[in-house]
Structure formats: structure tokens, C-alpha cells
N, C-alpha and C positions, 0 to 999 in steps of 0.2 A: 281603674284606682288597685287592679293587680301588683301593677310593679312595684307599688309602695309599699312597704313593712304591714304585717297587722300592725294592729293597736296605734295607729296614727287619725283613724278615721273622723274621731269625734274633732279631734286638735285641729284636724285640718280642714277640716266644712267649715268648724269657728272663723278659721281664720281666713279663707276663701270668702267667706259673708262680709268681713270684714272690708275683705279687698273689692269687691263688686260695690258694696256701698260707696267706697273713696271713689271706684272712678264713675259712680253715678254723679257723685257732688261734682269730680270737677266738670264731668260733661254738662250740668248746669251750668256752670260757674263760667266754662270756657269754650266748652264744646272739645274739648283737647285738641286745641287749633292753634290758642296761645301758644307760644315757643316759652314762654315762662311760665305758663302753669303747667304746660308739658312735663318741663325742664326739674322744674320743684315735686311734680307727681313721680315725677321716675325716683328722684332723690329719695321719695318718702317708702315707694314700693323696692329700692332696693336695700334700704334699712330693714325694710319686712322681711325682704325674703332671707336678707343675711342673720338676721336675727331668729327668726324660726328653725332655720336650720340648724345651729347650734344647738340652741336650746332641744330640738327634738331628734335631732343627730339623723334626719331624712337623708343627707346625701342629697347632691345636685340634682338626682332623678326627679326629684321634686317638680322642677324648675319646668319639667316636660312635661308634667300633670298639671300644672297649675298654665301653661303654656295654653294645652286643650282646654281644659274647661272656661279660658277666658276669653279667647277667640269664640267659643261657643256661646257664650253669653254675650257678646258683645263683637259680632260679626262684620259691622260696619268701621269697628275703631282698630286703624293698624295702631303696631307698637307691640301687639302681645306675642308676636311669634318666637319659639325658642330662641332662636339665635339674638333678639334685641333682649329677651330677659335677661339672658344671661350678660350683655353690655351692661343694662339695669344694674344688676349685681355689682358687677365690676367698675360701675360707674361712683357706686357707692364706696365701696371698698377703698377706690383709688385715692377719693379727694376727702375721705374722711380724715386721711390723714393731714390731712395741707394742715399747719396752723396759725394762727390767727398774726402772727410775726410772718410766715409764709405768704401769707395772701397779699403780697403787693401789690395790688391791680389800681390801675389809673381812676381817678374818680369823676369819672363822667357826671354830666348832669347832677349833681351835687355830692354829700357826702354818702358813702358807702355804706352801703344796711350791714352794721355791726352782727344783728343774726332774725332769726324770723321763725315765728312758733312752728316743733317740728307737731306734723297733724297728729300723730297717736301722743303728743304729751313727753315720748321718753327723751328725747333731747334738741337740741338748739341745733342751725344749719349750719356749718361754718360759712364765713362772709363769701369766699370765696363763689360758693352755689350759687345762691340767688342772683351774684354780680353778673357771673355768665349764664346765667339761666334768661336774663332779661336781653343778652347780646349776642351769646354763643348758638347757632342751630346745633338742634343733633347731631347731626351727621357731620360737624364740626370737633363735635365731642369723643366722636368713635374713634375719628382718625388721630387724637391726641391717646385717648386709651390702646389703639392699637400699636401706634408707632414711638411715643415715649416713655418711657421707664421713670426717670428723672424728674421729680417734681418743680423745680429750679427750670428747668427747660421746659417744662409744660407750662408756666407760667408766663416764663416768655413770650413762648409761641399764641398763649392768647392773650396777652396784653398786645401783641403785635396784629393780631387778627383784627381785635376789637377799634384798634388805633387805626389800620389800613384799611378795614372794610373788607378783606382777604374773602372769595369766594372759596368754596370747597377744593376746587382744584388746584391754588395757588398755596393753598396751605401746603397742601400736601408736597408740592413742588418744595416750598423754602424748606421744609420738612429735610425734604429728600438733598437738596443742597448745601443742609448743614449749616443752614443760615444762623443757630445758637452758637456753633463754636467759632464761626467767621466774624461775628459783630464785638467792634471794640477789640478787635485784635491788630490793629494798625499800629505802626511804629510811631511815635506823634511825638511833638514840644507842646502838644496842648495847654499842659500843665505849668509851664512857663510863658506861657505868652498868650494865651485868654485869661479873663476871669471865672473864677471855679463854676458858675452856675453855668456857665456857657462852656468852659472843658470837658463837663462831664457829659455834656449833650451832642459835642461834637464827637466825642472820642466813640461813642455808641451807635455814631451815625456812620463813619468807616466802616470798614469790612477787609478783613484779609486771609483767605484771597479773595478779590473778584473772578466769580465765574461766567463768563459768556459763553455758555454751552450754547444759546441762542444762534449763534453765526457759528458755521462751517471752514476753514479755509485748508486749502493747499499749497504748503510752503515754495518755493520760496515768497514769502510776504513782508511787507513794508507798514510802516507805521502809519501811512497814509491809509493803505488798504485796512487798516483796521478799525481807525479813523472811519473812514467808508461805512464800514459795515454798522458799526454801532447809532450811525445817524440812520443809516436806510432799518435800522432796530430800532429805533428812537422809543417806543411805549414798552418793550421787553429789557433796553440797558436802563430808565429810568425805575422800572420795576426792581432790577438788580443794584439800581444804586438806594433807593429807601424813597419813602415817604418824606415829601419835602423840597425833592430837587426839580428846577423851573429851569429849563434848557433854553439857553440867551443863544448862544451860538458857538460854529466852529471857527479854526481859523482866526481867530477874533482880532480885528487889527488894531493895533494901539502905536502912536509914532511919538515915539521918545527921541527929544532932541533933534537931528534930524534924519533919525533912522526909522526905518519902519518893521515893526515886530509883529509875529502872528502867535494867538495862545491855542493850544489844540481844542481844548472846549472849556465853555465858562459857562455857568450856571449860577444861579438864584438858590438858596437854601432859602424855605418861608420859614422855617421854625427858626432857624439861627439867623435871622435875618441880616445875611451878608452874602457876598459872591463868592463862588467857589472857583481855580483855577485846575483843572486836570490837563494833567501833562503827562504821555504816554510814550513808553518805552521800550521798544522791542527788542529789548538787551536786558542783562543783570545790572542792577543800580549798583551806579557809581557814584563818589560823593559830589564829583562836580555840578550833578543834575540838581542838589538842592539849591546851589549857588545861584544858577540860572530861573528856578521855580522862586527865590527869594525875588529876584529881580521882575518878575512877572508882578507877585503881589506886590509887590512897591510902586507899579507901574496902575496897576488896576485902582488902588487904594489913592492914587492923587488924580486918574483921569476920570474914572468911574465910578471909584464909591461914592452915597450920598452921605450928608454931612449925618442924616439919621441909622445908618447902614452899619453894624459891626464892622469890624477890621476882617478884609478879605483871607479865607483860607487857603493852603494849595494844597492837592492831590498828587501824589507821584504815581502813576502806574506802570510795574515791571514788569519784565518776564520772571525775574527773580530777584534775591534781594537776603545780602546777610546782616541781622538784624541791629549785629554790633557796631558794624559799620555806618546802617544808616543811622540809628542812633548818636552816634559820635560826630557823624554829618549836621545832626537835627539839633544839636546841644547849644549853641552857644548862635542858632540864627535867631533872629527878635522875630520873625513873624511865622504866624500859627501853619504849620504843615505837617503833612502825613504824609509815608511809605508805603505802601502796600504790592501785592501781585497781582498779574491778572491769569488767568486760564481761560484757552480757546479749545474748542473741540475739533483738532485737525483731522482734515479728512485726506485717504490714501487718495496717493496720483494716479491720472486718468489707467496711465499703461499697468499700473500694479494692479488698480480695481478690474482691470479687463482680466487680468490671468488668473484672477480668484474664482471660484465656483459660487453661481449663485444658491439663495436659501434652498429653491425649487431641486437643482440637481445635487443640494447634500441628500434632502429628503427621498426625493429617488434613487441616490445610491445607497441608502439606509434602508432603505425598502425593500430594493433588490439582495440586497447582504440577507435581511431578515427570511427572504424566502429562499433562497438557498439552503440556510441553514435549517 
């Protein structure tokens, strides 16, 4: 207790006693194992830590003392480390700023809870907290606290994680890839070619750019090489495309008139209830590409689409594009389509790679220089 300034002993002991009682109550109700109970308890504890520090001007060192006392009292209960208590405090401070208007999370399994009674009776919990408490593990919440400052972006990843069932590593990967900034950014004509309820969902479904970091290729390569690797890595490709895409076929054959045509990649989107044609172009976008894709969409609508399917959507994936050119090319086309760029992790050629030093060689040289100095 010597680290905490004098005069707070009585107040701190009373507060510690209250927290211990809450821990015991939570253990009785859920043994602190049910995710929902743990997260709601963390929210309550975070509010209590935040309030006591402000009321008594204790400073953050009190968290170190609290960690020691709680860990001593509950040695078999995880979550009372110094680091985790700081996360708990940050959790409260981060999510208390979310207003009801911002907490726009999907209503899964019934009405979103408006609020629950705060355990101390001091306030109600924002709707977002009990919602994520039942569906988002603490490890996921810590990733969001670490990596995302903007609340709208945080809500985006919360919604996506719940909807897609992402594990911790997938969530971290999607944040690293900048999914929030890429979603819904493609140039499309959906507003003019699809019903409103469908156009908004379709717009958010398409990204720009698509990042195919899971495949590394050495130049020169052609569109068929890209297509082959996408299919070889189909699970990762589907992850990048997003939830709802079901693979139908590659080089999908269509006979129109007396001619044969082959679609690069054909998918079906379960939520949109429509076929999706993807054409790969290992070049910069040119307006003529839109015309050919329009032809493919007409053919799929005529020969593949069922009577209860929605209109087929087309996606042109190009290495580069000018947004104004793409907008002009799609403006008067009657079929729904979008244009996005794609990125590939390019490997160095073998002859160049062999001339570069290895990591071990670099470390050896650095060590040698340090010893000489």
C-alpha cells in the first residue's frame, strides 16, 4: 500500500470490499466463464475504476494495487492482471462514448436490448455493450481497443465479426487489410440498375481495391495465371470476396448463337440471391471492358438465371482504373456492374532473389560490425 498516497486507506478498502462482493456474485451466477457475464462485469468494473480514480485523484497506480489485491483474493480467476485491468478501464472509456444513434448493430435473435441496469445503480449500459457481450469474445474486443480509434470503424468491424463469425486472427487480418476503407468504394451503377433495397447491399458487398496477398507471383504473368491461383486458393479468395459468395465455376461456358463464350469466374451470392460474373483484366480499365461484361450479364440472365433469382451482377477486376472513365463507361449501361482494382503480392525474380543477402547473412554482418566497434 506504500505506493498509494496517504489518506485513501479507508475509501480504498471499502471500494475493494465492494468489488470483491461483485466478483463473488458474478462467480455464483456464471463462474465468470460465460462470455456475456464476464464482459458485463468488465464494463461495471471499468466504470468503477474510472469513477474512483476521478473522485479520489488516485492516479493509475491504484490499478497496480487493485491487481495485486484481486489476484490474491481470487487466485484461480483470470482477468485481474495489471494489463487486463488497464484494458477493462479502456473498454469502459471507449464504449461509453457511443451514443444510441451510433450503436447501429444488426438485430440478431430479436430486439436489440435498449439498456440494462448498471450493477451499481449509477447508470445504464449503452445498447452496444450487452449486444457485444453476448457475441464478441474479450480477445476480439481487445484487438478493437488496440487498433481502432474511430467509433464508426469499430462498429463496422463489430458487425462484420458477428455476422461472419470471424475468429481473432481473421479479425486482425481484416483490420490490417483496411477492409473498412475498401468496403463499398467501387465505382458502380447499382443505384440506376437495382432496386434500392438491393443496390445498397450490393454496393457494400464490393470492395476497392481487392487485395490478393495470399498469392505471390513473379512477372510476367497473364490473366489465366491469376485465375489459376485464385482457384487454387479458393478459401482465401472467398474470404476476400466476403460472406455470401458461393463458387459456381471458372471459364464457365455459354453458347450464344453459334459461338462459344467463357466467363472467367461465376459465383452466386446467397444474400443478394443473384449470380455474380467476375472478369479479370491484368491491365488498366478501358471502357470496352464494360461492353463485353454487359454482354455476359445478358447471357447469364437468359441462360442461367432462374425465375426467382435477382438480376445478375458483374464485377470487373482491373490492375488500375480512372474513376471518371469508369463512371462514364457504366453510366448508361442497363445491367448492374462495378469496377474495382486488385492488388497482388509480387515476388522478386529468382536471379534477383539469389543476389540478395539472406536474413542470417545480414544478422551476421551486423553482429560483426558491432563487435568491431
